C-alpha atoms as one frame of an Amber mdcrd trajectory, in Angstrom:
protein
  -0.582 -19.036   3.670  -0.910 -16.244   6.225   2.243 -16.584   8.309   5.559
 -15.543   6.809   7.833 -18.378   5.784  11.193 -18.794   4.077  12.438 -15.719
   2.245   9.407 -13.695   3.300  10.099 -14.461   6.953  13.676 -13.234   6.496
  12.357 -10.045   4.892   9.774  -9.599   7.659  12.375  -9.961  10.417  14.662
  -7.539   8.600  11.873  -4.976   8.282  11.017  -5.287  11.974  14.689  -4.768
  12.834  14.871  -1.447  10.980  13.023   0.429  13.714  14.090   1.238  17.291
  10.509   0.358  18.266   9.472  -2.723  16.247   5.817  -1.630  16.396   6.723
   1.031  13.856   7.041  -1.826  11.354   3.338  -2.737  11.473   2.420  -0.937
   8.252   5.324  -2.199   6.102   4.751  -5.707   7.448   1.082  -5.498   6.478
   2.195  -4.523   2.987   4.478  -7.560   2.963   1.599  -9.797   4.059  -0.584
  -8.374   1.318   2.175  -8.954  -1.222   2.264 -12.583  -0.100  -1.449 -13.377
  -0.158  -3.131 -10.492  -1.957  -4.797  -9.422   1.294  -3.975  -9.312   5.008
  -5.107 -12.571   6.565  -5.934 -13.202  10.221  -2.885 -15.486  10.414  -0.667
 -12.710   9.071  -2.057 -10.264  11.626  -1.215 -12.697  14.422   2.292 -13.286
  13.059   2.958  -9.556  12.658   1.844  -9.046  16.251   4.365 -11.668  17.372
   7.169 -10.086  15.351   6.680  -6.564  16.715   5.511  -7.304  20.251   1.977
  -6.022  19.766  -1.470  -7.538  20.081  -3.489  -8.693  17.122  -6.017  -5.975
  17.906  -3.301  -3.312  17.669  -2.184  -4.605  14.266  -5.778  -4.862  13.049
  -6.601  -1.390  14.350  -3.588   0.157  12.627  -4.066  -1.591   9.295  -7.833
  -1.045   9.134  -7.276   2.723   9.055  -5.921   2.451   5.504  -8.001   1.674
   2.418  -5.019   0.079   0.716  -5.187  -2.924   3.041  -7.781  -5.571   2.247
  -8.917  -8.131   4.811 -10.681 -10.546   2.502  -9.721 -11.952  -0.886  -9.790
  -9.564  -3.825  -8.984  -9.939  -7.487  -5.504 -10.055  -8.934  -6.270  -6.553
 -10.144  -8.169  -4.090  -7.952  -9.615  -1.459 -10.255 -10.723   1.833  -8.732
 -12.808   4.280 -10.750 -12.688   7.804  -9.330 -16.014   9.638  -9.015 -14.806
  12.659  -7.048 -15.493  16.177  -8.308 -13.036  16.457 -11.227 -13.698  12.958
 -12.476 -17.429  13.298 -11.855 -17.565  16.412 -14.025 -15.662  14.604 -16.776
 -17.862  11.505 -16.794 -16.675   9.447 -13.826 -20.087   7.960 -13.070 -20.571
   6.984 -16.701 -17.151   5.350 -16.663 -18.039   3.452 -13.491 -21.195   2.119
 -15.166 -19.194   1.131 -18.249 -16.596  -0.596 -16.066 -19.320  -2.529 -14.251
 -20.823  -3.573 -17.582 -17.451  -4.607 -19.024 -16.505  -6.678 -15.974 -19.992
  -7.987 -15.301 -19.927  -7.101 -11.606 -21.125  -4.094  -9.570 -18.695  -1.925
  -7.590 -17.430  -3.761  -4.529 -17.536  -7.181  -6.186 -14.979  -9.514  -7.774
 -15.350 -11.238 -11.121 -16.094 -14.985 -10.935 -12.642 -15.827 -12.295 -11.022
 -13.947  -9.403  -9.139 -11.648 -11.741 -10.773  -8.238 -11.143 -12.273  -6.391
  -8.201 -14.122  -3.184  -9.066 -14.267  -0.265  -6.632 -15.667   3.251  -6.656
 -12.975   5.425  -5.091 -12.455   8.961  -3.879  -9.923  11.348  -5.400  -6.787
   9.594  -6.637  -4.913  12.884  -7.265  -4.987  12.442 -11.036  -7.433  15.311
 -11.546  -5.712  16.787 -14.598  -6.346  13.509 -16.416  -9.966  12.949 -15.391
 -11.782  10.649 -15.471  -9.093   8.542 -13.857  -8.724   4.868 -13.076  -6.273
   3.192 -10.736  -5.291  -0.435 -11.193  -3.384  -1.871  -8.237  -2.548   1.762
  -7.422  -1.082   2.497 -10.861  -2.850   5.395 -12.540  -4.460   5.826 -15.948
  -6.337   8.739 -17.446  -8.238  10.119 -19.038 -10.109   6.864 -19.614 -13.379
   6.451 -21.491 -15.524   3.311 -21.799 -13.630   2.082 -24.860 -10.298   2.763
 -23.198 -11.408   0.875 -20.110 -12.382  -2.174 -22.169  -8.966  -1.984 -23.846
  -7.208  -1.886 -20.474  -9.111  -4.953 -19.311  -8.141  -6.778 -22.488  -4.489
  -5.882 -21.985  -4.614  -7.125 -18.404  -6.204 -10.407 -19.459  -3.592 -10.954
 -22.174  -0.674 -10.153 -19.869   0.355  -7.180 -21.967   0.600  -4.961 -18.901
   2.413  -7.450 -16.639   5.599  -5.398 -16.810   3.745  -2.292 -15.706   1.194
  -3.570 -13.213   2.117  -6.331 -10.744  -0.487  -8.458  -9.014  -2.394  -6.842
  -6.162  -0.358  -6.307  -3.003   3.001  -5.646  -4.642   3.814  -1.989  -4.120
   7.155  -2.164  -5.916   9.353  -4.772  -7.499  12.639  -3.240  -6.332  13.608
  -4.038  -2.748  15.664  -1.408  -0.983  18.003  -2.232   1.871  18.252   0.259
   4.688  21.573   0.984   6.423  22.143  -0.572   9.842  20.430   1.297  12.645
  22.550   3.608  14.745  22.229   2.480  18.366  19.965   4.729  20.418  22.808
   5.221  22.927  25.009   6.742  20.203  22.189   9.062  19.126  21.651  10.198
  22.723  25.385  10.752  23.214  25.611  12.848  20.037  22.631  14.940  21.065
  24.176  15.514  24.479  27.460  16.559  22.849  25.696  19.043  20.564  23.665
  20.396  23.482  26.890  20.914  25.413  28.481  22.794  22.534  25.448  25.075
  22.209  25.466  25.818  25.924  29.194  26.580  25.805  28.734  28.991  22.904
  25.853  30.707  24.653  27.901  31.049  27.833  30.850  32.554  25.932  28.594
  35.193  24.399  27.335  36.215  27.820  30.816  36.814  29.162
């Protein structure tokens, strides 16, 4: 799909309107694009650039800084196995091998059915429950090879649909922001407060 349409276009325009400088909406709009397609497409990058008054290169450069954004198709579930120090000491590399065996693909690849992408990841801040696994950025641990196989089975059966949405959806609850206060009102209020501070300082000097 790429470009926002229908309800997603309304959401995208609303997000862009939340910021005094629309370019500040690049990251949330990339999340919206990823929610739509599972990854950030070239068409979405171009549309986001149009919405915020940036170039495609600026959008690409911003989004490519973050590992959470994917720029090519991935599975419905992106599974990251942590192999950083805490998880490594608790069997992270063994878990990664077991995950690769269970899914039938090496790290960095997607299963033929398009359901799972396996990744080796750095610390996911779940160190007290090492070795840890993240699935679409939801965290599980400690996980052993049997537990991993069980998780995969639950994902295939739909048992975890209420807990783990498809890749790209950060949250199911949409939050509305209050209307923006015009910049002129903010400047006027700052000037008023500055004037009051100066008056107080002057009165103390007298």
